[in-house]
N, C-alpha and C positions, 0 to 999 in steps of 0.2 A: 504494500500500500504506500509506503514511504517513497519508493522509486516513482510510482505513478504520480504522487503528489508533487514531487520535485519536477518531473517532466511537464506536468500540467502548468505549474507556475512558470517554468522557463518558456514554454510555448506561449502562454498568455502574455508574459512580459515582452517577448519578441514581437508578437502580433500587435500589442499596444504601441510599442516603440515605432514599428514600421508605419502603422496607421497615423500616429501623431506626426512623424517626420514628413510623410507625404502630404498630409493635410495642411500643416503649418507652412511648409515650403511653398506649396502651390498657392496658398492664401497670400503669402508675402509677395509673390510675384503678381497675383491677380489684383491685389489691393491698389496697385499702381495704375489700374485702368478703370476709370469711372464709367458706369453705365449711363448715369445721368447725374444731376446735382445732388441726389440723395443716396446714391448707391454705387459701390464698386463691385467688381466681379468677386473679390475676396470675401464679400459678405455671404456668398452662396456656398462657400466651401468650409470656412473656418468653424461655423457653429457645430459641425459634426464632431469636432474635437471634444465637445462636452459629453456627447454620448459615449465616445471612446473612453474618456476618463471615468464616467459612471459605470460602464461595463467592467473596466479594470478594477475599480473599487469594489464592485460586487463580487467579481470572480477571484481577485487576488488579495483583497483586504486593503485597508487604507494605507498601511505602511508601504506595501509593494506598489500600490497605485501612485504614491508620491515618487517612488523610484522611477516609474515609467515617465512621470511628468518631468523630473529632473533630467533623465536621459534624453527624452524627446526635446526638451528645451535646448540642451547642449548641441545635439545633432542638427536640429532645425536652424538654430542661430548660425552655426558654422556654414551650413549649406546656403542659408539666406544671405549671408555676407557676400557670397559669390554670385548669387542670382538676383538679388534686390539691392537697393541702396543701403549703405551701412546704417543710416538713420532709421529706415524701416525695419531692418533686421534687429537692431537694438531695441527699438520701441516694441516690436513684436515680442521679443524675448522677455522684456520686463512685464508687459501686459499678460503674456501667456503664463509665465511662472506664477505671478500673483493670482490670476483668475483661476488657473487650473488647480492650484493648491487650495484655494478657497472652495472650489467645486468639490474636491475630495472631502474636505472638512464637513461641508453642509450635507453632501450626499450620505456620508458615513453616519452623521447624527440623525438623519431622517429615514434611513434605509428600512427600518422596521414598521414604518407607517404605510399607508396605502401605496401600492406599487408605483403609482405615477407621481406621488408627492416629492420624493427625493430627487428624481432626475429633473423634474420641472422647476422646483424651487432652486436647486443648486445651479441650474443653467440660467435661470432668470437673473439671479443675484450676481453670479460670476460673470455673466455676459455684460452686465452693466459696468462692472469694474474694468473688465477687459477693454470694452469699447472706449470708456473715458480715458484710460491710461494710453492705449494705443494711439488714438487719434490726436490727443494732445501732444504726446511725445513725437509722433511721426510727422505731423503737419503744422504744428504751431509756428507761426511766423512765415508760412509759405502762402502762395496764392491759391492753394487748394482750399475749396470751401469745406473745411474739415468739420465744422460744427454740424452743418446739414448732412454731411456724409456720415458722421457719427450717429445722428438721430435715425437716418435711414438704415444704417448698419444694425443698430440695436433693434429696430422694428423687425428686420429680417431675422435676426438671431432669435427673437421671441417666436416668430412664426415657425422657424425651423425647429426650435425646441419643442413646440407643440407637435409638429409633423414627425419628429424623431421618437415620439412616444409609441407610435405604431411599431417601428422596427425594434425599439427597446423592449417592448412587451413580448414580441416574438422571440427575441434573443435571450431574455431572462429565463424562458422556458428551457433553453438549452444549456445555460450557464449556471452552475451551482453557486449559491450565495455562501461565501466563505464564513461570514459572520454566523449564519444560521447553522452551518456545519459544526461550528465550535460550541454551540449552545447545547 
């Protein structure tokens, strides 16, 4: 049983890390391309990170989910430095780390409530922090209409958080809850 547990955790960690790296790197490139005055293409990809974080917290526990966040942060910032502007890479890193760690904390505290409460609450709160930090750090003092982009971005994050409840519900049926297994 111990070997299975270790392999399960390693596989979950790797899957979380790959998903985080791809999503954050793509989002850091796509955020440089506005769709309109209220939205960038990055707003369509980044919110999925919150579902990945929530699934990692559920499957691996809060401590290991934080490790996924730290590793994803390091890899994504390094890749983003080569694929996006340094300012965007650093703003993204600061916002990502803060918001994802907050997401793990909130999700872990609410995980025993209704199945939808933890992912929805953690995503709504962490997305607000992420959006405010990222747009202020990345675009303050530029000609980019960052306040309106931030508002549009947050609205999309909320909509995607709601939409992610459907795949989250389907996936939690396949992923054991580490906290429940310990009880």
